[in-house]
N, C-alpha and C positions, 0 to 999 in steps of 0.2 A: 616421586615415583613415575607419575605418568609423563612428565617432563622428560626425564632421563631415558626413559624406555622408547618413547615415540620420536622425540627431537632431541637426541643427546648432544649437549654443546661439545665442542672439540676441547682436548685437555688445555689447550692454550687460551681458552675464552676467559673474558673478564669475568663470567658468571660465577666459576668457583671460587675466585679470590672474594667476591661480593658474597656468595653463601658462607665461605668461612668466616668471615668478618661478622655477618649477621649471627652465626651461631656462637660467637665469642661474646658479641654484645648482649644476646639473650641470656646465656649463663650467667652473665653479670649482673643482668637486671632482675632474674628471678629470685624470690625469696627462698630459704633454704628448703622448706618443704617442696615447692613447686620445682626447684632444681633437681632435687633428688628423684622425684617421681619421673624425670624426663632423661636420666642418666641411659636407660635403654635404647631411648629414641636417639640422643646424642652419639652413642657409640655406633649404632646402626648407620646413621648418617655419614660418620667420618670413614666408613667402610666402602662408600660409593667411589666408584672408580675415579672419578674427576677430583675427589677430595683425598685421594690416597698419598699423592705427594705432599699434601699439607696436612698429613694426620699427625706428625710428631707435635707440630705447633698447637693443633686443636687439642690432643690428648694432654699436653702440658696446661692448657687454659682450663680443662675440665677438673684435672688433678688439683691445680692450685685452687680453683674456686670451691672444691670439696673440702679442702684444707680450712678454708676460711668460714665452713659452717659451724654452727653452736655445738652440735652433736657429731663428732668426727668418728663415730662407729664403723667399723670395717664394714665395706661395701664389695660382696664378694664377687660380683659382676665387673666392676671397675679394677678390682685387684686383678683378676683373671685376665681381663684385657691389657693391662699395663703390664703384668709380667710376660704375656705372650709375645708382645711387640717391643718391650724394652728390657725384658728380663729383670731379674732381681737389683734393686739398688744397692744390696750388701755386696755385690760382686764390682770389684774395681775396673772390670772390663766393660761394664754397664754404662758407657758414657752419656747417653741419652737423658739421664736423670739429672744432668746438668742442666737440662732446660727449665726445670722447676725450682721453687724456692726451698732452701734448707729445710724450712718446717714441714713442707708437703713431702720431702724424701724422708724426714724422720717419721711422719704419719704413717707412710707405707712400712718403713722397716719394723714399727710399732704393731702393724698389723701382722706382718709374717713372724714376729716374735710370739706375738698372743697365738697364731696358728701352730708355730713351732712347740711352744710349751704345752698346749692342750693336747697336741699330737704325741708328744714325748710321754706325757703322762697316761694317756689312753692306752698306747702300746705298751708301756711297761706295767701298767696296772693289769691288763690282760694276763701278763707274764708273771703276776703277783710279786712285783717288784717295788718300783718307787711310790712312796706314800704321798698322800694329796697334800700334806703340809708344804712339802717342797714347791709344788705348783703353785700354791696360794702364795707363798713367801715371794717367788720370782715375778709373780704377775703383778706385783707392786710397783715393778720398774719397767714395766713393758713399753711404755713411751720413750724410755732412755736407751733401750736395747738397739743399738745400730748394727748390731750382727748377730745370727743365732743360726745354728747348724746341728742338726741331729746326726748322730754318728751310730750307725746300727751294727750290732755283733752278728755273727755267723746265722744264729737261728731266725732272727727277724728278717735278715737281709736275703735268706734264700727260702722265707715262707711262701707258701703256695696259697694263703689265705687271701680270698679275692679283695676283703677290705684293705690288706697290707699292699697289696699288688696296685690297686688304685691309688693308694697314698703315695706310693713310690712313683707312680707315674705323674701324679700332680705335683710333686717336690723335685721332679727331674731335674738334675743339674745343682740342686740345692742340698740334697743328703750326702752324706760320707758313710764309709764302711770301715769296721775296726778291724784289722788284718792280724791281729794279736790278741791274747786274753782269752777268757773262756766264751763259749759259744753265746752264751746268755749275756755277755758284757754289753751295755749300750750307753750313751752318753749323749749331753747336750752342751755345745759350747755357746756362751753368750758374751758378747762385749757391752760393758756399761762404762761410758768415760774411758779412762786410760786403764781400764782391768777388764780380763778376760776371765771368766769363771767357766770350770768344766765340773758339770754335775754328772754323776754316774748313777745308773738306775738301781743297782743294788744297794740296799737299805744300809749296809754297812760299810759302803764306800763313801770317804769323805769329798767334800768339794775341794777342787783346787784352784786357787786364784793366782794370776800372773799378771804383772805390770806388762802393757804393751810392748814397751821396749826390752822386754826380757822373755817374750813368748818362745816356747820350745817347738811351737808348730806354725805352719803359715796358715792363715786362716782361710777358708773355702777351698781346702785341699779335698779331693774326692777319697782319700783314705789317711788314716793315722795308725801309728803303733800305740800300744797301750803304755808303752814306758815313756812316749812322748807327751800323752796327755797327763800322766802322773810323774812329771820330772821334779826330782829333789833340787838339782842344780837351780834351775829356774824358779823355784820356789825361794831358794836361799838368795839369790840375785835380785828378787823382787823384794826381798825383805818381807815376806809372806809367810803364812803358816796354812794348814790345811784346816777344814771346818768340819768337825763332827757333828752328825744330827742326833745330838743327845740332850735329854732333858729340855730346858728351855733354850734350845739353840738358837732360835730366831733372834732372842736378845743379843747373843754373842754376836751373831752375823751382823746385826744393827750397829752395835757398838764400833766394830771394826770397819764397816763400811762407812759409818760417820766420820771416823778418822781420816778415811781416804777421800772424803769430801762428797760421798754418795749417799743419797736420800732417797726414800720413795717418790714416785710421781706426785706433782702437785703440792710437795712441802718445800717450803723455803729452804735453800741451801746455805748455811752458815760457813765459816772457816774451820778446817779440820782440828782437832784437839791437839795440845802441844805433847801429850805422851801417848804412846801407842798402848791399846788395852792389854796385849799381850806378846809374848816373844815368839819369834819363828819357830816352826816345828824343826824338829831333827829327824823325824822318821820320812820314810819315802812316801 
């Protein structure tokens, strides 16, 4: 701070390249605990004027180093900083995420999925809708969710509640609105592997799974129609059926997802079964 305030090196000086190299070396040299404790300092350093042209490379180094730690629990400051400068890795237009390892990008997607699932549950719980069992079920797959998006109905989208306004600002660009259906209809969209799941907030609404190649929607859209999220033709094309949350529905879900080659996080994946557990649905 003293150096840059009293004798600021010019932008073209060798000093900035040397400082950037030293930051990268120090990040790799520190053990996990020491590295995590210095993340606020590191993020502050790469905001210095002379390092801003080198910020993307430094941020990539910090993110990749975090992904190599033993405990990859979400780091809110690092996540917010990355989203501010690179936007969400779930968006196809966010090309800067190509600078990090695939495992790093998936770590951030998992953080966003965790946040979206918890926010969706909390929002809809306040509306006395979705039950906690659905949250717990999908959290088992959070490290595999490569895309997630909350779709708000009219009631929540127009709410003047300060907490909801704050949440909408924090998720700006990642939320969608439902432009049909009842005012209290809400949904969350999740992609796991080659499948996209649409869960609705209302307890009586089933989950709709679609094969990526047969999606009735474009992921990341700012708005969706209800009939798009509940597409019978896309279900049939995917050779899938809706999932009702009745009785021991988790067992039914697990059996079908296992047939599709999907298992909860940190469980070894085996080849899918030879016979599907049930036939496609015929209802909308």
